[in-house]
C-alpha positions in Angstrom: -3.8 17.7 -1.9 -0.2 17.1 -2.4 0.1 13.7 -1.4 1.6 10.8 -3.4 -1.1 8.2 -3.9 -0.9 4.6 -5.5 -5.0 4.7 -5.3 -6.7 7.6 -6.7 -9.9 6.6 -7.4 -10.9 7.6 -10.9 -13.9 9.8 -9.5 -10.4 11.9 -8.6 -8.7 12.0 -11.6 -8.5 15.6 -13.3 -9.2 14.6 -16.5 -12.4 13.1 -18.8 -10.5 9.8 -18.9 -12.0 7.1 -17.1 -10.4 4.9 -14.7 -12.2 2.3 -14.5 -11.4 -1.1 -12.7 -10.4 -4.6 -13.4 -9.6 -7.8 -11.2 -6.8 -9.6 -9.9 -5.8 -13.5 -8.8 -3.5 -15.2 -6.6 -2.5 -18.4 -4.8 0.4 -20.0 -3.5 0.5 -20.3 0.9 3.4 -18.0 2.6 5.4 -19.1 5.2 8.0 -17.4 6.9 10.9 -16.6 5.2 13.9 -19.4 5.6 14.9 -20.2 1.7 17.4 -18.3 -0.5 15.4 -16.7 -3.3 17.7 -15.6 -6.4 16.0 -12.5 -6.9 16.4 -10.5 -4.0 17.6 -7.0 -4.5 20.6 -5.5 -2.6 20.0 -4.6 0.6 18.5 -0.9 1.4 15.7 0.8 3.0 14.1 3.7 3.9 14.2 6.6 6.0 11.3 7.7 8.1 10.4 11.3 7.5 7.2 13.2 7.9 4.9 14.4 4.9 3.3 17.7 4.5 0.0 18.0 7.1 -2.1 17.9 4.1 -0.3 14.7 3.2 -1.7 12.8 6.8 -3.4 13.2 9.3 -1.7 13.6 12.6 0.0 10.8 14.3 2.8 9.6 16.0 5.7 8.4 14.1 6.3 4.2 14.2 9.2 3.6 16.4 11.4 0.5 14.0 12.5 -2.6 16.3 13.6 -4.5 12.7 16.5 -5.9 12.4 19.5 -4.5 10.3 20.1 -7.7 8.1 17.4 -8.6 5.3 14.8 -11.3 5.8 15.5 -14.3 2.9 12.1 -14.7 1.0 11.0 -18.0 0.3 8.3 -16.7 -2.4 10.3 -14.6 -5.6 9.7 -10.6 -5.5 9.7 -10.4 -9.2 6.6 -13.1 -10.6 3.4 -11.1 -10.1 1.9 -14.4 -9.3 4.1 -14.6 -5.8 2.8 -13.1 -2.6 5.5 -11.4 -2.2 6.2 -9.5 -5.2 7.2 -6.3 -5.1 5.5 -3.7 -6.8 7.4 -0.1 -6.7 8.8 2.8 -8.5 12.0 0.7 -9.0 10.3 -2.4 -9.9 7.3 -2.6 -12.4 5.6 -5.3 -13.6 7.6 -8.1 -15.7 5.5 -8.2 -18.2 4.2 -4.9 -17.6 0.9 -5.9 -19.0 0.5 -8.9 -16.8 -2.8 -9.8 -16.7 -3.8 -12.4 -13.6 -5.2 -15.8 -14.2 -7.7 -16.4 -11.4 -10.1 -13.0 -10.9 -13.1 -13.5 -8.9 -15.6 -12.0 -7.2 -15.3 -11.9 -3.7 -18.4 -12.6 -1.5 -17.7 -8.6 0.5 -19.6 -6.0 0.5 -19.0 -3.5 -2.5 -18.7 -0.3 -3.6 -17.9 -0.8 -7.0 -18.5 -3.2 -9.4 -16.9 -4.0 -13.0 -12.7 -5.2 -12.8 -12.7 -3.0 -9.4 -14.3 -5.3 -7.9 -12.6 -8.3 -8.3 -9.1 -9.6 -6.6 -7.1 -13.0 -7.6 -9.1 -16.1 -5.6 -6.5 -16.4 -2.9 -7.0 -12.5 -1.8 -10.8 -12.9 -2.0 -10.4 -16.0 0.5 -8.5 -13.9 3.0 -11.0 -10.9 2.6 -13.9 -12.6 3.3 -12.5 -13.8 6.4 -11.3 -10.0 7.2 -14.3 -8.4 6.7 -16.1 -11.2 8.6 -14.3 -11.0 11.6 -15.0 -6.9 11.6 -18.1 -7.1 11.2 -18.6 -9.7 14.0 -17.1 -7.1 16.2 -19.1 -4.4 14.3 -17.3 -2.8 11.6 -18.6 -2.4 8.6 -15.7 -2.5 5.6 -16.3 -2.0 1.7 -14.4 -3.1 -1.6 -13.6 0.2 -2.3 -11.0 -0.7 -5.8 -9.9 -4.3 -6.5 -8.3 -5.1 -10.1 -6.6 -2.2 -12.1 -5.6 -3.9 -15.8 -2.8 -2.4 -17.4 -5.3 -0.6 -20.0 -6.9 1.2 -17.3 -4.1 2.5 -15.7 -2.7 3.4 -18.9 -6.0 5.9 -18.6 -5.3 6.8 -15.2 -2.1 7.8 -15.8 -2.7 9.2 -19.2 -5.5 11.9 -17.7 -3.1 12.9 -14.7 -0.4 13.6 -17.2 -2.3 15.6 -20.0 -4.0 17.6 -17.2 -1.0 18.4 -14.8 2.4 17.4 -16.7 4.1 14.0 -16.0 6.5 15.9 -12.5 2.6 16.0 -11.0 1.4 13.2 -12.3 4.2 10.9 -10.8 3.1 12.2 -6.7 -0.6 11.5 -7.8 -0.8 7.9 -9.8 1.1 4.9 -10.7 2.5 4.4 -14.2 1.5 1.5 -16.1 3.2 -1.2 -14.8 4.0 -0.1 -11.5 0.3 -0.4 -9.5 0.3 -3.0 -7.0 -3.6 -3.2 -7.7 -2.6 -5.0 -11.2 -1.3 -7.9 -9.5 -4.3 -8.9 -7.7 -3.0 -9.6 -4.6 -4.0 -5.8 -3.2 -7.2 -3.9 -2.6 -8.9 -0.8 -0.7 -11.3 -0.4 1.8 -13.5 2.2 2.5 -15.6 2.7 5.9 -19.4 0.9 5.4 -20.7 4.8 5.5 -18.4 5.9 3.2 -16.9 8.8 5.3 -13.6 9.9 4.0 -12.9 7.9 1.2 -9.6 8.1 -0.5 -8.6 10.8 2.2 -6.4 11.7 4.9 -9.1 11.6 7.4 -10.0 7.6 6.1 -7.4 6.7 9.1 -9.6 7.6 11.8 -12.5 5.8 10.3 -13.8 2.5 12.3 -12.6 0.6 8.7 -9.2 1.5 8.7 -8.5 1.9 12.7 -9.5 -1.8 13.0 -7.7 -3.1 10.0 -4.6 -1.6 10.9 -5.1 -3.3 13.9 -5.6 -6.8 12.6 -5.6 -6.9 8.9 -1.9 -9.0 9.7 -4.3 -11.7 11.3 -5.5 -12.4 7.9 -2.3 -12.2 6.2 -2.8 -8.6 5.1 -0.7 -5.2 5.3 -1.3 -2.2 5.1 1.5 -1.2 2.0 1.6 2.5 2.3 2.3 3.1 6.0 2.4 6.5 7.6 5.5 8.7 7.5 7.9 6.0 5.0 6.7 8.0 1.6 10.9 7.8 1.4 10.7 3.8 1.7 7.7 2.9 -0.4 7.3 6.1 -2.8 3.4 7.0 -1.5 2.7 9.1 1.4 0.0 7.1 3.8 -2.7 5.3 2.1 -4.6 3.7 5.2 -7.0 2.4 2.7 -4.4 -0.2 0.7 -4.2 -3.4 2.3 -1.8 -5.7 0.6 -2.1 -9.5 1.2 1.6 -11.4 1.9 0.0 -14.4 3.7 -0.8 -14.8 7.5 2.7 -15.8 8.7 4.6 -13.0 6.9 2.4 -10.7 7.7 2.5 -11.7 11.2 6.0 -12.0 11.8 6.1 -8.2 10.1 3.6 -6.8 12.6 5.1 -8.5 15.9 8.6 -7.4 14.7 7.5 -3.5 14.1 8.9 -4.0 10.1 6.5 -1.3 8.9 7.4 -1.6 4.7 7.9 -4.7 2.2 10.8 -3.1 1.1 12.8 -3.3 4.8 11.4 -6.7 5.6 12.8 -7.9 2.2 15.9 -5.7 2.3 15.3 -4.0 -1.0 16.3 -0.8 -1.7 14.1 2.4 -1.2 12.1 3.3 -4.0 10.7 7.2 -3.9 11.0 8.1 -7.2 11.2 6.4 -10.5 14.5 5.5 -12.1 
């Protein structure tokens, strides 16, 4: 499949290299943006573009009602312990081998073990509420991939390079130090029945549909939304949720803002610099 993917699971890596999972950590409450941050990048944003048919399921492009001015953040956009840290193809983690200090295993249904079953404590607490709320409405989710260490990403990305070359690898796997999974603020979900995991058709599964409509109530956004790969660098990943806090996530949803890059007035990052 020719889609860009930030969260390719180890079972799809076209090499013998195993992509083990890891864990992450976080804290700090998230409030609406009000205070000036000194590390805000120049305002930018990305154009909407329809990816190839194989990259995502048929859908209607979202209409953005976001204001043109950049949102002024209250938390750091560069500190990996910040709930608003932005990690993309232009903004690697610093340090690139960052390891969260508070990795825990959330009390939710797991489809993985080891480091992949971990996230940081703040993310874990929010995930437990999200999974519980979904279950009360008859939607069963599982944690399909959580923390991913720098060394794991080295192995995963290296496997792609060895098998397909660097250009193709950059379309399928994040370079080491550029994966949001390494922060512990994000994780991938799967449907309780296991259907369409890490595939475009997952967008039509109950877990993805429910998360898209409700994740903001628990502080999460779908980090790589449909038709915004020219901004985020990745095609639609309906399974990849990112914690930014309830108030910020709800603010994005109510204002129709699809990406963190747009929300914080950052430049688009479709390719590595």
